[in-house]
C-alpha positions as CSV (number, residue, x, y, z in Angstrom):
1,M,-16.8,-28.0,7.0
2,D,-15.7,-31.6,7.4
3,S,-13.4,-32.2,10.0
4,L,-9.7,-32.3,9.5
5,L,-7.2,-35.0,11.0
6,Q,-3.7,-35.1,11.6
7,L,-1.1,-37.2,11.7
8,S,2.9,-36.4,13.5
9,L,5.7,-37.8,13.1
10,S,9.2,-37.0,13.9
11,S,12.1,-36.8,11.6
12,T,15.7,-35.5,11.6
13,F,14.6,-32.2,11.9
14,G,11.8,-32.6,14.7
15,R,8.4,-33.1,14.2
16,F,6.1,-32.5,10.9
17,S,2.5,-32.9,10.8
18,I,0.0,-34.1,8.0
19,V,-3.3,-32.3,8.1
20,W,-5.8,-34.0,5.8
21,K,-9.5,-34.5,5.4
22,E,-11.3,-37.3,4.0
23,G,-13.0,-36.9,0.5
24,V,-15.2,-39.1,-1.5
25,D,-12.0,-40.5,-3.4
26,G,-9.7,-40.6,-0.3
27,P,-7.9,-38.4,2.2
28,R,-7.1,-34.8,0.8
29,V,-3.6,-33.3,2.3
30,Q,-4.7,-29.5,3.8
31,R,-1.3,-29.0,4.9
32,V,2.2,-30.4,5.7
33,V,3.2,-28.3,8.8
34,L,7.0,-28.1,9.7
35,S,8.2,-27.3,13.0
36,K,10.1,-24.4,13.3
37,G,12.8,-23.8,16.0
38,R,10.9,-24.7,18.9
39,T,8.0,-24.3,18.0
40,S,6.5,-27.9,17.3
41,S,4.4,-28.5,14.1
42,E,1.2,-29.6,16.5
43,K,1.5,-26.2,18.2
44,I,1.5,-24.5,14.9
45,V,-1.4,-26.8,13.4
46,R,-3.7,-25.7,17.0
47,G,-3.0,-22.3,16.0
48,A,-4.1,-22.3,12.7
49,F,-6.8,-25.0,12.6
50,G,-7.7,-25.2,16.1
51,N,-8.4,-28.6,17.1
52,T,-7.6,-31.4,14.5
53,A,-8.6,-35.0,15.2
54,P,-5.7,-37.5,15.5
55,G,-5.8,-39.7,12.5
56,S,-5.0,-42.6,11.0
57,D,-5.2,-43.9,7.1
58,P,-2.5,-46.0,5.6
59,T,-2.2,-43.7,2.4
60,I,-1.6,-40.7,4.8
61,A,1.1,-43.0,6.7
62,E,3.2,-43.8,3.5
63,L,3.4,-40.3,2.6
64,G,4.4,-39.2,6.4
65,D,6.9,-42.4,6.2
66,R,8.2,-40.7,2.5
67,I,8.2,-37.4,3.9
68,A,10.6,-38.6,6.7
69,R,12.8,-40.6,4.3
70,F,13.0,-37.6,2.4
71,L,14.3,-35.3,5.4
72,E,16.7,-37.9,6.1
73,G,18.2,-37.4,2.3
74,E,17.0,-40.2,0.6
75,A,16.3,-39.2,-3.0
76,L,12.3,-39.2,-3.3
77,S,10.2,-37.3,-5.5
78,F,6.4,-36.4,-4.4
79,E,3.4,-37.1,-6.8
80,L,0.9,-34.0,-6.2
81,D,-2.5,-36.6,-6.4
82,L,-2.9,-36.1,-2.4
83,V,-2.6,-32.6,-1.9
84,A,-5.6,-30.4,-2.1
85,L,-4.0,-28.1,-4.8
86,E,-7.5,-26.5,-5.0
87,I,-6.8,-24.3,-1.9
88,C,-4.2,-22.1,-3.5
89,S,-4.7,-19.1,-5.7
90,D,-4.6,-19.7,-9.6
91,F,-1.3,-17.5,-9.3
92,Q,0.1,-19.7,-5.9
93,R,-1.3,-23.3,-7.6
94,R,1.1,-21.7,-10.9
95,V,4.1,-21.0,-8.6
96,I,4.1,-24.5,-6.6
97,L,3.5,-26.3,-10.1
98,A,6.4,-24.7,-11.3
99,E,8.3,-25.4,-8.2
100,H,7.3,-28.8,-8.1
101,G,9.1,-29.1,-11.3
102,I,12.7,-28.3,-10.0
103,P,14.7,-31.5,-10.0
104,R,16.9,-32.6,-6.9
105,G,19.7,-30.9,-6.6
106,M,19.1,-27.9,-8.5
107,V,17.7,-24.7,-7.9
108,S,16.0,-21.8,-9.2
109,T,15.3,-18.1,-8.2
110,Y,12.2,-16.4,-7.8
111,G,12.7,-14.2,-10.9
112,R,13.2,-17.0,-12.9
113,I,10.1,-18.8,-11.6
114,A,8.1,-15.6,-11.9
115,R,9.5,-15.8,-15.9
116,H,8.7,-19.3,-16.1
117,I,5.1,-19.1,-15.4
118,G,4.7,-15.9,-17.4
119,V,4.7,-12.8,-14.9
120,E,7.5,-10.5,-15.4
121,G,8.9,-8.8,-12.3
122,A,6.9,-11.1,-9.8
123,A,9.9,-12.5,-8.0
124,R,8.3,-11.0,-4.4
125,A,4.8,-12.1,-5.5
126,V,6.6,-15.4,-6.2
127,G,8.3,-15.6,-3.0
128,S,5.3,-14.9,-0.8
129,A,3.4,-17.6,-2.4
130,L,6.2,-20.0,-1.5
131,A,6.3,-18.6,1.8
132,R,2.8,-19.6,2.1
133,N,3.3,-23.0,0.4
134,P,0.6,-25.3,2.3
135,F,2.8,-28.4,1.6
136,P,6.4,-27.8,2.1
137,I,8.8,-31.0,1.1
138,V,5.8,-32.2,-1.2
139,I,6.5,-29.4,-2.8
140,P,10.1,-28.3,-2.8
141,C,9.9,-24.8,-1.9
142,H,13.8,-25.1,-0.5
143,R,15.0,-25.4,-4.0
144,A,13.8,-21.4,-4.6
145,V,16.6,-19.0,-3.9
146,L,17.3,-15.4,-3.8
147,S,18.9,-14.0,-7.5
148,D,21.9,-13.2,-6.1
149,G,22.3,-16.8,-4.7
150,K,21.3,-16.1,-1.1
151,L,19.2,-18.9,0.9
152,G,16.3,-16.5,1.2
153,G,13.7,-17.6,3.9
154,Y,11.9,-21.0,4.6
155,Q,9.0,-22.2,7.0
156,G,11.6,-24.4,8.6
157,G,14.1,-21.8,8.9
158,P,17.1,-21.1,7.2
159,A,19.4,-23.9,8.9
160,M,16.9,-26.3,7.4
161,K,16.6,-25.2,3.8
162,R,20.4,-25.1,3.7
163,A,20.6,-28.8,5.2
164,L,17.8,-29.8,2.8
165,L,20.0,-28.5,-0.5
166,E,23.1,-29.7,1.0
167,L,21.5,-33.5,1.3
168,E,20.4,-32.9,-2.3
169,G,24.4,-31.9,-3.3
170,V,23.9,-28.7,-3.7
171,E,27.0,-26.5,-2.5
172,V,26.2,-23.8,0.3
173,S,29.0,-21.4,1.0
174,E,29.8,-20.0,4.5
175,S,28.3,-17.2,4.2
176,G,24.9,-18.6,2.9
177,E,25.2,-18.6,-0.8
178,V,24.6,-21.4,-3.6
179,I,27.7,-22.4,-5.3
180,T,26.2,-22.8,-8.9
181,D,26.0,-20.9,-12.1
182,E,23.4,-23.1,-13.2
183,F,19.7,-22.1,-12.4
184,Y,16.8,-24.3,-13.4
185,Y,14.7,-22.4,-15.8
């Protein structure tokens, strides 16, 4: 197996890490890892991958800078050319691509995403696929909510999900529900 490289950066939400492999066509991102609570992204990476070597690559550094700026509220979108979508199952890839299509400032529900990809009644499966999203932020899985408008889970924790939605202009009630009648898909 090719060795994995890691770049860890600070953001307004704590540290995050990018794990990648060098490929014949350049770097391929294997994971974007968010810190969760008191568990740093570096510790999560060690638990998932063992030892990764610290790495330096200008393309990965630019992606890290863009992620940090996004986490500060800058209106950025991400291309998918660096992420290793091939590590995902066909179903998860379809979910991720649908999620990637949700515009900034909008939300969809797990059930609507399931219908959009042609798998009626698969809201839980969509939620599971997004819970294991290897590329949070690049794939904005914070934009998927429960059918009743409640936020649901998020790899970076519920407070981060709420804050990211609010940075994008999505209103969230005190009880943790998005305030909108307009859902994407």
